[in-house]
C-alpha positions as a Markdown table, in Angstrom:
| # | Residue | x | y | z |
|---|---|---|---|---|
| 1 | Unk | 88.4 | 60.7 | 8.6 |
| 2 | Unk | 88.6 | 61.8 | 12.1 |
| 3 | Unk | 89.0 | 59.0 | 14.6 |
| 4 | Unk | 86.3 | 58.3 | 17.1 |
| 5 | Unk | 88.6 | 59.3 | 20.0 |
| 6 | Unk | 88.8 | 62.9 | 18.6 |
| 7 | Unk | 85.2 | 63.5 | 19.5 |
| 8 | Unk | 85.5 | 62.2 | 23.1 |
| 9 | Unk | 85.5 | 64.9 | 25.9 |
| 10 | Unk | 88.7 | 65.4 | 27.8 |
| 11 | Unk | 88.9 | 63.5 | 31.1 |
| 12 | Unk | 87.9 | 65.6 | 34.1 |
| 13 | Unk | 90.6 | 66.4 | 36.7 |
| 14 | Unk | 90.4 | 64.1 | 39.7 |
| 15 | Unk | 88.1 | 65.6 | 42.3 |
| 16 | Unk | 89.1 | 66.0 | 46.0 |
| 17 | Unk | 87.1 | 64.0 | 48.4 |
| 18 | Unk | 85.1 | 66.3 | 50.7 |
| 19 | Unk | 85.2 | 65.1 | 54.3 |
| 20 | Unk | 82.1 | 64.8 | 56.3 |
| 21 | Unk | 82.9 | 67.7 | 58.6 |
| 22 | Unk | 83.4 | 70.0 | 55.6 |
| 23 | Unk | 79.9 | 69.3 | 54.5 |
| 24 | Unk | 78.5 | 70.5 | 57.8 |
| 25 | Unk | 76.9 | 74.0 | 58.1 |
| 26 | Unk | 79.2 | 76.7 | 59.5 |
| 27 | Unk | 76.9 | 77.2 | 62.5 |
| 28 | Unk | 77.4 | 73.5 | 63.4 |
| 29 | Unk | 81.1 | 73.7 | 63.0 |
| 30 | Unk | 81.1 | 76.8 | 65.3 |
| 31 | Unk | 79.4 | 74.6 | 67.9 |
| 32 | Unk | 82.0 | 71.9 | 67.6 |
| 33 | Unk | 84.8 | 74.5 | 68.0 |
| 34 | Unk | 83.1 | 75.9 | 71.1 |
| 35 | Unk | 82.9 | 72.4 | 72.7 |
| 36 | Unk | 86.6 | 71.7 | 71.9 |
| 37 | Unk | 88.4 | 75.0 | 72.0 |
| 38 | Unk | 91.6 | 73.2 | 73.2 |
| 39 | Unk | 91.9 | 71.7 | 69.7 |
| 40 | Unk | 91.6 | 74.8 | 67.5 |
| 41 | Unk | 95.2 | 74.7 | 66.2 |
| 42 | Unk | 94.8 | 71.0 | 65.2 |
| 43 | Unk | 91.5 | 71.8 | 63.5 |
| 44 | Unk | 93.1 | 74.5 | 61.5 |
| 45 | Unk | 95.6 | 72.0 | 60.1 |
| 46 | Unk | 93.0 | 69.6 | 58.8 |
| 47 | Unk | 91.8 | 71.6 | 55.7 |
| 48 | Unk | 91.4 | 75.1 | 54.4 |
| 49 | Unk | 87.7 | 75.2 | 54.9 |
| 50 | Unk | 88.0 | 74.2 | 58.6 |
| 51 | Unk | 90.8 | 76.6 | 59.1 |
| 52 | Unk | 88.6 | 79.4 | 57.7 |
| 53 | Unk | 85.7 | 78.4 | 60.0 |
| 54 | Unk | 87.9 | 78.2 | 63.1 |
| 55 | Unk | 89.5 | 81.6 | 62.4 |
| 56 | Unk | 86.0 | 83.1 | 61.9 |
| 57 | Unk | 84.9 | 81.7 | 65.2 |
| 58 | Unk | 88.1 | 83.0 | 67.0 |
| 59 | Unk | 87.6 | 86.5 | 65.5 |
| 60 | Unk | 84.1 | 87.1 | 66.6 |
| 61 | Unk | 83.0 | 88.1 | 70.2 |
| 62 | Unk | 83.2 | 85.0 | 72.4 |
| 63 | Unk | 80.4 | 84.2 | 74.7 |
| 64 | Unk | 82.2 | 81.4 | 76.5 |
| 65 | Unk | 84.3 | 82.6 | 79.4 |
| 66 | Unk | 87.9 | 82.4 | 78.2 |
| 67 | Unk | 89.6 | 84.2 | 81.1 |
| 68 | Unk | 88.7 | 82.8 | 84.5 |
| 69 | Unk | 90.5 | 85.6 | 86.4 |
| 70 | Unk | 92.1 | 89.0 | 85.6 |
| 71 | Unk | 94.3 | 90.7 | 88.2 |
| 72 | Unk | 95.7 | 94.2 | 88.0 |
| 73 | Unk | 98.9 | 94.8 | 89.9 |
| 74 | Unk | 100.8 | 98.1 | 90.5 |
| 75 | Unk | 104.5 | 98.0 | 91.4 |
| 76 | Unk | 107.6 | 100.0 | 91.1 |
| 77 | Unk | 110.8 | 99.2 | 89.2 |
| 78 | Unk | 114.4 | 99.9 | 90.3 |
| 79 | Unk | 114.0 | 103.6 | 89.3 |
| 80 | Unk | 110.7 | 104.0 | 91.3 |
| 81 | Unk | 108.8 | 104.1 | 88.1 |
| 82 | Unk | 105.2 | 102.9 | 88.5 |
| 83 | Unk | 104.5 | 99.7 | 86.5 |
| 84 | Unk | 101.1 | 98.3 | 85.9 |
| 85 | Unk | 100.9 | 94.6 | 85.1 |
| 86 | Unk | 97.8 | 92.6 | 84.1 |
| 87 | Unk | 97.7 | 88.9 | 85.0 |
| 88 | Unk | 95.3 | 86.6 | 83.1 |
| 89 | Unk | 94.4 | 83.2 | 84.5 |
| 90 | Unk | 93.1 | 80.9 | 81.8 |
| 91 | Unk | 91.9 | 77.3 | 82.1 |
| 92 | Unk | 94.0 | 74.8 | 80.1 |
| 93 | Unk | 91.0 | 74.0 | 77.9 |
| 94 | Unk | 90.8 | 77.7 | 76.8 |
| 95 | Unk | 94.5 | 78.4 | 76.4 |
| 96 | Unk | 94.7 | 77.5 | 72.7 |
| 97 | Unk | 91.7 | 79.5 | 71.8 |
| 98 | Unk | 93.1 | 82.6 | 73.7 |
| 99 | Unk | 96.4 | 82.3 | 71.9 |
| 100 | Unk | 94.7 | 82.0 | 68.5 |
| 101 | Unk | 92.7 | 85.1 | 69.3 |
| 102 | Unk | 95.9 | 86.9 | 70.1 |
| 103 | Unk | 97.4 | 85.9 | 66.8 |
| 104 | Unk | 94.3 | 87.0 | 64.9 |
| 105 | Unk | 93.5 | 90.2 | 66.8 |
| 106 | Unk | 96.8 | 91.6 | 68.1 |
| 107 | Unk | 99.8 | 89.4 | 67.1 |
| 108 | Unk | 102.3 | 91.9 | 68.5 |
| 109 | Unk | 100.9 | 91.3 | 72.0 |
| 110 | Unk | 101.9 | 87.7 | 71.9 |
| 111 | Unk | 105.5 | 88.7 | 71.9 |
| 112 | Unk | 105.1 | 91.0 | 74.9 |
| 113 | Unk | 103.2 | 88.5 | 77.0 |
| 114 | Unk | 104.8 | 86.2 | 79.5 |
| 115 | Unk | 103.3 | 82.8 | 79.9 |
| 116 | Unk | 103.7 | 80.9 | 83.2 |
| 117 | Unk | 102.7 | 77.2 | 83.4 |
| 118 | Unk | 101.5 | 75.8 | 86.8 |
| 119 | Unk | 101.3 | 72.1 | 86.0 |
| 120 | Unk | 98.9 | 70.2 | 83.7 |
| 121 | Unk | 95.8 | 70.7 | 85.8 |
| 122 | Unk | 96.1 | 74.3 | 86.9 |
| 123 | Unk | 95.2 | 77.4 | 84.8 |
| 124 | Unk | 97.8 | 79.0 | 82.6 |
| 125 | Unk | 99.0 | 82.4 | 83.8 |
| 126 | Unk | 99.7 | 85.2 | 81.3 |
| 127 | Unk | 101.3 | 88.5 | 82.3 |
| 128 | Unk | 101.6 | 91.7 | 80.3 |
| 129 | Unk | 103.0 | 95.1 | 81.3 |
| 130 | Unk | 100.2 | 97.6 | 80.4 |
| 131 | Unk | 101.8 | 100.9 | 81.3 |
| 132 | Unk | 103.1 | 101.7 | 77.8 |
| 133 | Unk | 100.5 | 99.8 | 75.8 |
| 134 | Unk | 99.0 | 102.0 | 73.0 |
| 135 | Unk | 95.2 | 102.4 | 72.8 |
| 136 | Unk | 94.8 | 100.0 | 69.9 |
| 137 | Unk | 96.7 | 97.3 | 71.8 |
| 138 | Unk | 94.4 | 97.7 | 74.8 |
| 139 | Unk | 91.4 | 97.4 | 72.4 |
| 140 | Unk | 93.0 | 94.3 | 70.8 |
| 141 | Unk | 93.6 | 92.6 | 74.2 |
| 142 | Unk | 90.1 | 93.3 | 75.2 |
| 143 | Unk | 88.9 | 91.6 | 72.1 |
| 144 | Unk | 91.0 | 88.5 | 73.0 |
| 145 | Unk | 89.6 | 88.4 | 76.6 |
| 146 | Unk | 86.0 | 87.9 | 75.4 |
| 147 | Unk | 82.7 | 89.2 | 76.8 |
| 148 | Unk | 82.6 | 87.5 | 80.2 |
| 149 | Unk | 85.1 | 87.0 | 83.1 |
| 150 | Unk | 84.5 | 84.9 | 86.1 |
| 151 | Unk | 86.6 | 87.1 | 88.5 |
| 152 | Unk | 88.5 | 90.4 | 88.4 |
| 153 | Unk | 90.7 | 91.9 | 91.1 |
| 154 | Unk | 92.4 | 95.3 | 91.3 |
| 155 | Unk | 93.5 | 97.7 | 94.0 |
| 156 | Unk | 92.0 | 100.9 | 92.7 |
| 157 | Unk | 90.2 | 102.4 | 89.6 |
| 158 | Unk | 92.7 | 103.5 | 87.0 |
| 159 | Unk | 91.2 | 104.6 | 83.6 |
| 160 | Unk | 93.5 | 102.6 | 81.3 |
| 161 | Unk | 92.9 | 99.5 | 83.4 |
| 162 | Unk | 89.1 | 100.1 | 83.4 |
| 163 | Unk | 89.3 | 100.6 | 79.6 |
| 164 | Unk | 90.8 | 97.1 | 79.2 |
| 165 | Unk | 87.7 | 95.5 | 80.8 |
| 166 | Unk | 85.2 | 98.0 | 79.3 |
| 167 | Unk | 82.0 | 96.3 | 78.3 |
| 168 | Unk | 83.0 | 92.9 | 79.8 |
| 169 | Unk | 80.6 | 91.2 | 82.2 |
| 170 | Unk | 82.3 | 90.3 | 85.5 |
| 171 | Unk | 80.7 | 87.7 | 87.8 |
| 172 | Unk | 82.9 | 88.4 | 90.9 |
| 173 | Unk | 84.8 | 91.7 | 91.6 |
| 174 | Unk | 87.5 | 91.9 | 94.3 |
| 175 | Unk | 88.6 | 95.5 | 95.1 |
| 176 | Unk | 90.8 | 97.1 | 97.7 |
| 177 | Unk | 89.6 | 100.7 | 97.6 |
| 178 | Unk | 90.5 | 103.9 | 99.3 |
| 179 | Unk | 87.1 | 105.4 | 99.9 |
| 180 | Unk | 88.6 | 108.7 | 101.1 |
| 181 | Unk | 89.4 | 109.5 | 97.5 |
| 182 | Unk | 87.0 | 111.9 | 95.8 |
| 183 | Unk | 84.2 | 110.1 | 93.9 |
| 184 | Unk | 85.7 | 106.6 | 94.6 |
| 185 | Unk | 82.3 | 105.3 | 95.8 |
| 186 | Unk | 80.6 | 106.7 | 92.7 |
| 187 | Unk | 83.1 | 105.1 | 90.4 |
| 188 | Unk | 82.6 | 101.7 | 92.2 |
| 189 | Unk | 78.9 | 101.9 | 91.8 |
| 190 | Unk | 79.2 | 102.8 | 88.1 |
| 191 | Unk | 81.6 | 99.9 | 87.5 |
| 192 | Unk | 79.3 | 97.4 | 89.4 |
| 193 | Unk | 76.4 | 98.4 | 87.1 |
| 194 | Unk | 78.3 | 98.5 | 83.8 |
| 195 | Unk | 80.0 | 95.1 | 84.4 |
| 196 | Unk | 76.8 | 93.5 | 85.8 |
| 197 | Unk | 78.7 | 92.3 | 88.9 |
| 198 | Unk | 77.0 | 89.7 | 91.0 |
| 199 | Unk | 79.5 | 89.2 | 93.8 |
| 200 | Unk | 81.5 | 92.1 | 95.4 |
| 201 | Unk | 84.5 | 91.5 | 97.7 |
| 202 | Unk | 85.3 | 94.9 | 99.2 |
| 203 | Unk | 88.3 | 95.6 | 101.4 |
| 204 | Unk | 88.5 | 99.0 | 103.0 |
| 205 | Unk | 90.4 | 100.8 | 105.7 |
| 206 | Unk | 89.1 | 104.3 | 105.9 |
| 207 | Unk | 86.0 | 105.8 | 104.4 |
| 208 | Unk | 84.9 | 109.3 | 103.5 |
| 209 | Unk | 81.9 | 109.4 | 101.2 |
| 210 | Unk | 80.0 | 112.5 | 99.9 |
| 211 | Unk | 76.8 | 113.4 | 98.2 |
| 212 | Unk | 74.2 | 111.4 | 100.1 |
| 213 | Unk | 71.3 | 110.1 | 98.0 |
| 214 | Unk | 67.7 | 109.3 | 98.9 |
| 215 | Unk | 68.0 | 105.6 | 99.7 |
| 216 | Unk | 69.1 | 106.0 | 103.3 |
| 217 | Unk | 66.3 | 108.5 | 104.0 |
| 218 | Unk | 63.8 | 105.8 | 103.1 |
| 219 | Unk | 65.2 | 103.5 | 105.7 |
| 220 | Unk | 65.9 | 105.9 | 108.6 |
| 221 | Unk | 64.5 | 109.4 | 107.9 |
| 222 | Unk | 65.6 | 110.8 | 111.3 |
| 223 | Unk | 69.3 | 110.3 | 110.9 |
| 224 | Unk | 71.1 | 113.6 | 111.3 |
| 225 | Unk | 74.7 | 112.6 | 110.7 |
| 226 | Unk | 75.4 | 113.4 | 107.0 |
| 227 | Unk | 78.5 | 111.1 | 107.0 |
| 228 | Unk | 76.4 | 108.2 | 108.2 |
| 229 | Unk | 73.8 | 109.0 | 105.6 |
| 230 | Unk | 76.4 | 108.9 | 102.8 |
| 231 | Unk | 77.8 | 105.5 | 103.9 |
| 232 | Unk | 74.3 | 104.0 | 104.5 |
| 233 | Unk | 73.2 | 105.2 | 101.1 |
| 234 | Unk | 76.3 | 103.8 | 99.5 |
| 235 | Unk | 75.6 | 100.3 | 101.0 |
| 236 | Unk | 72.0 | 100.4 | 100.0 |
| 237 | Unk | 72.9 | 101.3 | 96.4 |
| 238 | Unk | 75.4 | 98.4 | 96.4 |
| 239 | Unk | 72.6 | 96.0 | 97.6 |
| 240 | Unk | 70.4 | 97.0 | 94.6 |
| 241 | Unk | 73.1 | 95.8 | 92.2 |
| 242 | Unk | 74.8 | 92.7 | 93.7 |
| 243 | Unk | 73.4 | 89.5 | 95.3 |
| 244 | Unk | 76.6 | 88.8 | 97.4 |
| 245 | Unk | 78.6 | 91.2 | 99.4 |
| 246 | Unk | 81.8 | 90.5 | 101.4 |
| 247 | Unk | 83.2 | 93.5 | 103.4 |
| 248 | Unk | 86.6 | 93.3 | 105.1 |
| 249 | Unk | 87.1 | 96.3 | 107.4 |
| 250 | Unk | 90.8 | 96.6 | 108.2 |
| 251 | Unk | 92.4 | 98.1 | 111.3 |
| 252 | Unk | 92.7 | 101.9 | 111.4 |
| 253 | Unk | 95.7 | 103.4 | 113.1 |
| 254 | Unk | 93.9 | 105.8 | 115.4 |
| 255 | Unk | 91.0 | 103.5 | 116.3 |
| 256 | Unk | 91.2 | 101.1 | 119.2 |
| 257 | Unk | 90.0 | 97.5 | 118.4 |
| 258 | Unk | 87.3 | 97.7 | 121.1 |
| 259 | Unk | 85.7 | 100.8 | 119.6 |
| 260 | Unk | 82.3 | 100.6 | 117.9 |
| 261 | Unk | 83.8 | 101.5 | 114.5 |
| 262 | Unk | 82.7 | 100.4 | 111.0 |
| 263 | Unk | 83.3 | 102.0 | 107.5 |
| 264 | Unk | 84.5 | 105.3 | 108.9 |
| 265 | Unk | 81.7 | 105.8 | 111.5 |
| 266 | Unk | 81.8 | 105.4 | 115.3 |
| 267 | Unk | 78.9 | 104.5 | 117.6 |
| 268 | Unk | 76.2 | 103.9 | 114.9 |
| 269 | Unk | 73.2 | 101.6 | 114.7 |
| 270 | Unk | 73.8 | 99.6 | 111.6 |
| 271 | Unk | 70.7 | 97.3 | 112.0 |
| 272 | Unk | 68.3 | 99.4 | 109.9 |
| 273 | Unk | 70.8 | 99.7 | 107.1 |
| 274 | Unk | 71.5 | 95.9 | 107.0 |
| 275 | Unk | 67.8 | 95.1 | 107.1 |
| 276 | Unk | 67.2 | 97.6 | 104.3 |
| 277 | Unk | 70.0 | 96.0 | 102.2 |
| 278 | Unk | 68.3 | 92.6 | 102.4 |
| 279 | Unk | 65.0 | 94.1 | 101.3 |
| 280 | Unk | 66.7 | 94.8 | 98.0 |
| 281 | Unk | 68.6 | 92.4 | 95.6 |
| 282 | Unk | 71.2 | 91.3 | 98.2 |
| 283 | Unk | 70.7 | 87.8 | 99.7 |
| 284 | Unk | 74.2 | 87.1 | 101.1 |
| 285 | Unk | 76.4 | 89.4 | 103.2 |
| 286 | Unk | 79.5 | 88.5 | 105.2 |
| 287 | Unk | 81.5 | 91.1 | 107.3 |
| 288 | Unk | 85.0 | 90.5 | 108.5 |
| 289 | Unk | 86.0 | 93.4 | 110.7 |
| 290 | Unk | 88.9 | 94.4 | 113.0 |
| 291 | Unk | 86.2 | 95.9 | 115.2 |
| 292 | Unk | 83.8 | 93.1 | 116.3 |
| 293 | Unk | 82.1 | 95.5 | 118.8 |
| 294 | Unk | 80.6 | 97.6 | 116.0 |
| 295 | Unk | 77.2 | 95.9 | 116.8 |
| 296 | Unk | 75.6 | 96.7 | 120.2 |
| 297 | Unk | 73.4 | 93.9 | 121.8 |
| 298 | Unk | 70.3 | 95.8 | 120.7 |
| 299 | Unk | 71.5 | 96.0 | 117.1 |
| 300 | Unk | 72.4 | 92.4 | 117.0 |
| 301 | Unk | 69.0 | 91.4 | 118.5 |
| 302 | Unk | 67.2 | 93.6 | 115.8 |
| 303 | Unk | 69.1 | 91.8 | 113.1 |
| 304 | Unk | 68.5 | 88.2 | 114.3 |
| 305 | Unk | 64.8 | 88.9 | 115.0 |
| 306 | Unk | 63.9 | 90.7 | 111.8 |
| 307 | Unk | 66.1 | 89.2 | 109.0 |
| 308 | Unk | 64.4 | 85.7 | 109.1 |
| 309 | Unk | 61.0 | 87.4 | 108.6 |
| 310 | Unk | 61.8 | 89.2 | 105.3 |
| 311 | Unk | 60.6 | 86.2 | 103.2 |
| 312 | Unk | 64.1 | 85.8 | 101.6 |
| 313 | Unk | 66.6 | 82.9 | 101.7 |
| 314 | Unk | 69.2 | 85.0 | 103.5 |
| 315 | Unk | 72.7 | 84.3 | 104.6 |
| 316 | Unk | 74.2 | 87.0 | 106.9 |
| 317 | Unk | 77.3 | 86.4 | 108.9 |
| 318 | Unk | 79.5 | 88.9 | 110.7 |
| 319 | Unk | 82.2 | 89.1 | 113.4 |
| 320 | Unk | 80.3 | 90.2 | 116.4 |
| 321 | Unk | 81.0 | 90.2 | 120.2 |
| 322 | Unk | 77.6 | 91.3 | 121.3 |
| 323 | Unk | 76.7 | 87.8 | 122.7 |
| 324 | Unk | 80.1 | 87.2 | 124.4 |
| 325 | Unk | 78.5 | 87.4 | 127.9 |
| 326 | Unk | 75.5 | 85.3 | 127.2 |
| 327 | Unk | 75.4 | 82.2 | 129.5 |
| 328 | Unk | 73.5 | 80.2 | 126.9 |
| 329 | Unk | 74.9 | 80.4 | 123.4 |
| 330 | Unk | 72.4 | 81.3 | 120.7 |
| 331 | Unk | 71.5 | 78.3 | 118.5 |
| 332 | Unk | 67.9 | 78.0 | 117.2 |
| 333 | Unk | 65.8 | 77.9 | 114.0 |
| 334 | Unk | 63.1 | 80.4 | 113.2 |
| 335 | Unk | 61.1 | 80.7 | 109.9 |
| 336 | Unk | 63.5 | 78.2 | 108.2 |
| 337 | Unk | 66.6 | 80.2 | 109.2 |
| 338 | Unk | 69.2 | 79.0 | 111.6 |
| 339 | Unk | 70.4 | 81.7 | 114.1 |
| 340 | Unk | 73.7 | 81.0 | 115.8 |
| 341 | Unk | 76.3 | 82.9 | 117.9 |
| 342 | Unk | 79.5 | 81.2 | 116.6 |
| 343 | Unk | 83.0 | 81.0 | 118.1 |
| 344 | Unk | 85.1 | 82.4 | 115.2 |
| 345 | Unk | 88.5 | 82.7 | 116.9 |
| 346 | Unk | 89.7 | 82.4 | 120.5 |
| 347 | Unk | 89.0 | 86.2 | 121.0 |
| 348 | Unk | 86.3 | 86.9 | 118.3 |
| 349 | Unk | 82.8 | 85.5 | 118.0 |
| 350 | Unk | 80.3 | 85.8 | 115.1 |
| 351 | Unk | 76.6 | 86.1 | 114.5 |
| 352 | Unk | 75.2 | 83.9 | 111.7 |
| 353 | Unk | 71.7 | 83.9 | 110.2 |
| 354 | Unk | 71.3 | 81.3 | 107.4 |
| 355 | Unk | 68.4 | 79.8 | 105.5 |
| 356 | Unk | 68.2 | 76.1 | 106.0 |
| 357 | Unk | 68.3 | 75.4 | 102.3 |
| 358 | Unk | 71.7 | 77.0 | 102.2 |
| 359 | Unk | 73.3 | 75.0 | 105.0 |
| 360 | Unk | 75.7 | 73.2 | 102.5 |
| 361 | Unk | 77.1 | 76.6 | 101.3 |
| 362 | Unk | 80.5 | 77.6 | 102.6 |
| 363 | Unk | 82.1 | 81.1 | 102.6 |
| 364 | Unk | 85.4 | 81.7 | 100.7 |
| 365 | Unk | 88.3 | 80.9 | 103.0 |
| 366 | Unk | 90.6 | 83.3 | 101.1 |
| 367 | Unk | 88.4 | 86.2 | 102.2 |
| 368 | Unk | 87.9 | 85.1 | 105.8 |
């Protein structure tokens, strides 16, 4: 006779206790990872399910800004060979997520990248030489960077470098550009649009633009100088794209500092152009120039009288010597805009027109 125990079922294997976090939906786990990206490597060690969820999050396009700043440098080695380096500035809280994305997207790049630490509170700096990077490595690095960057800075427009940031939204773009090069202005406008740039910091020395458009004709149809038309049209096009524009006009060798020179043009009335720019998307414009006499007194008066009446919350500031000989320094408020002639340096003054609601805003000292 079979014993009673022979008919009893075999004992089930001991079950693993499922943690509370493992029971959460994947979408909620992704939110947790997004709020604590500095802990992604620790999360991966907790359990297989969480490791899988973290890796899934790190592989997909990232909406949070991982890279705060990207800088492209061009230098020469001991053999005068041109080297192109890319510097990535990443907040400490995003460093672990960036390195995990490197491991998952392009592990070979991690070995080629130099990491520089600047103390516990400052962003981590990563540098990689991009001259010899194959196309798939460029694509992989772009995946690691994410879809948004706070700031990008580069001296000119080089195709491989532009490919690295292709499709990435850039809040602030700093560029030193030789606008004498063929189609340099067109390339800049194309990049401003494609990267949805909101702030442009443009440093120029000499300018030579071609192919005037129709924007300038809408502002001042009687202009005859085609070079002036091209430059005016270029500025008006920029003002339809960005909200903030900083222009630094450097000294040109064959131009005396007392000449009325700006952006490659001498003795020109810039008031209609600047007023037209503020009638578009632009609401902030600062000009630092080696030629503070580029505004005549008439141009400066047109600017200060008309800009406050456009119905915009404007901030316009420029180096300007037009009011140097005024016995009474300008300082008044009209239509909620403060209008001031400022003492900028011992030898240079400035004209400032600023909406009263923006009085607490300050310009960027690294630019001025």
